[in-house]
TORTOR-251363 format. One line per 8 residues: number of its first residue (from 0); for each residue x, y, z of N, C-alpha, C. Coordinates in steps of 0.1 Angstrom, whole numbers, always signed. Atoms other than C-alpha are relative to their C-alpha. Layout:
N
NUM = X:Y:Z:X:Y:Z:X:Y:Z  ...
***
This chain:
85
0 = -2:+12:+6:+1058:+379:+148:-2:+1:-16  +2:+4:+12:+1057:+370:+115:-9:-12:-5  +8:+9:+7:+1034:+344:+92:+10:-11:+1  -6:+10:+6:+1049:+307:+95:+3:-2:-17  +2:+3:+16:+1060:+297:+60:-5:-12:-1  +4:+11:+7:+1042:+271:+45:-15:-1:+7  +12:-2:-7:+1011:+278:+71:-15:-3:-8  +15:-7:+8:+982:+295:+53:-14:-7:+8
8 = +7:+4:-4:+963:+283:+79:-12:+9:+4  +8:-9:+1:+945:+314:+81:-9:+2:-15  +6:-1:+12:+937:+313:+43:-9:-13:-1  +13:+14:+3:+917:+278:+50:-11:+2:+11  +10:-1:-13:+901:+281:+85:-9:+9:-1  +10:-13:+1:+886:+318:+80:-9:+0:-9  +8:-5:+11:+857:+323:+63:+0:+15:-5  +0:-11:+8:+854:+356:+40:-10:+2:-8
16 = +14:-1:+6:+819:+371:+32:+5:+9:-13  +1:-7:+14:+835:+396:+4:+4:-8:-12  -3:+9:+16:+842:+387:-31:+16:+2:+3  -16:+0:+6:+880:+380:-42:+5:-6:-8  -3:+4:+12:+897:+372:-68:+1:-17:-1  +4:+17:+3:+887:+334:-80:-12:-3:+12  +6:+4:-14:+862:+334:-51:-11:+14:+1  +10:-16:+3:+834:+363:-62:-11:-2:+11
24 = +11:-1:-10:+809:+351:-35:+5:-5:+13  -5:+1:-10:+836:+348:-8:+1:-15:+3  -4:+15:-5:+851:+318:+11:-5:-8:+10  +0:+4:-11:+836:+296:+35:+11:-8:+7  -11:+7:-11:+853:+284:+69:+4:-16:-4  -6:+14:+3:+876:+254:+61:+2:-2:-12  -3:+2:+16:+877:+259:+23:+14:+9:-3  -15:-10:+4:+913:+267:+9:-3:+9:-10
32 = +2:-17:+8:+914:+305:-7:+6:-8:-15  -6:+3:+13:+917:+300:-44:+16:+9:-4  -14:-9:+1:+948:+327:-39:+10:-7:+8  -13:+7:-10:+968:+302:-18:+7:-10:-10  -9:+6:+5:+999:+290:-34:+0:-16:+3  -4:+13:-3:+1008:+252:-36:+9:-2:+13  -6:+2:-7:+1033:+262:-10:-6:+6:+15  +9:-8:-12:+1004:+282:+13:+4:+11:-2
40 = -9:-13:+5:+1020:+316:+0:-15:+7:-2  +11:-6:+5:+991:+342:-3:+3:+7:-13  -5:-5:+17:+991:+353:-44:-3:+19:+3  +8:-14:-5:+969:+386:-29:+8:+12:+8  -3:-6:-13:+988:+397:+1:+6:+15:-5  -2:-10:+4:+997:+434:+0:-5:+5:-16  +6:-4:+17:+975:+440:-35:-14:+5:+8  +11:-8:-3:+942:+463:-34:-11:-12:+2
48 = +7:+10:-1:+925:+431:-36:-3:-12:+11  +2:+8:-12:+934:+417:-4:-12:+4:+9  +15:-3:-4:+902:+413:+17:+1:+7:+14  +0:-8:-15:+895:+433:+50:+3:-8:+11  -5:+8:-11:+896:+405:+72:+11:-6:+1  -18:+8:-4:+928:+390:+63:+7:+10:+2  -8:-7:-8:+945:+419:+67:-3:+6:+13  +6:-1:-14:+926:+423:+102:+10:-13:+7
56 = -8:+10:-8:+948:+389:+110:+13:+3:+3  -11:-7:-1:+977:+398:+128:+8:-15:+7  -5:+11:-6:+1000:+365:+133:+6:+2:+16  -4:-3:-15:+1006:+360:+175:+3:-14:+2  -6:+12:-3:+1018:+334:+193:-15:-10:+7  +13:+8:-2:+979:+326:+207:-4:-8:-13  +7:+3:+11:+966:+326:+171:+10:-12:-10  -8:+9:+9:+997:+307:+153:+5:-12:+8
64 = -3:+12:-8:+1006:+282:+184:+16:-4:-9  -15:+6:+3:+1038:+263:+178:+2:-6:-13  +2:+6:+12:+1028:+244:+147:-13:+6:-10  +12:+1:+10:+1004:+245:+113:-10:-5:+6  +12:+8:-9:+981:+221:+133:-10:+9:+10  +6:-8:-14:+977:+245:+165:-7:+11:-7  +6:-9:+4:+971:+271:+142:-16:-1:-5  +7:+4:+6:+946:+254:+122:-12:-1:+9
72 = +7:+7:-6:+928:+241:+153:-4:+16:+10  +1:-12:-8:+930:+279:+172:-11:+6:-9  +8:-9:+9:+913:+294:+139:-13:-9:-3  +13:+9:+1:+887:+266:+134:-12:+3:+12  +6:+0:-9:+877:+271:+166:-7:+17:+3  +2:-10:+2:+876:+307:+165:-12:+4:-8  +8:-4:+12:+857:+310:+134:-16:-9:+9  +15:+7:-9:+830:+284:+153:-6:+9:+11
80 = +6:-7:-11:+827:+307:+183:-7:+12:-6  +7:-14:+9:+820:+337:+157:-8:+1:-7  +9:-2:+14:+799:+328:+134:-16:+4:+4  +15:-1:-3:+764:+337:+132:-9:-9:+1  +7:+9:-8:+737:+318:+148:-12:+3:-9
***
C-alpha cells in the first residue's frame, strides 16, 4: 500500500522525540510537522534527515483506514496507547 495523497496523518498525529529540520526538540503528538507541505507531503522523505520513527511507519489498511480522518483516529489512539506514563 502507498500513502494516500494529501493525508499527512502520520506527520501530525505521531510524536517524534528526535531532532528534525525545523523542530530541533522533536515534535509533540497532534502538532503538524514543520516539514509537511500545504498539500500534506513530506519535504524530507527519502533524505538523511527523515526521522527513524517516520521511516518505521508503513502505510497499511489498518493504520490508514479508508479516509484521512480514519488514519488520524487510528494514529491518535496508537499514540495515546504507547506514550510513556
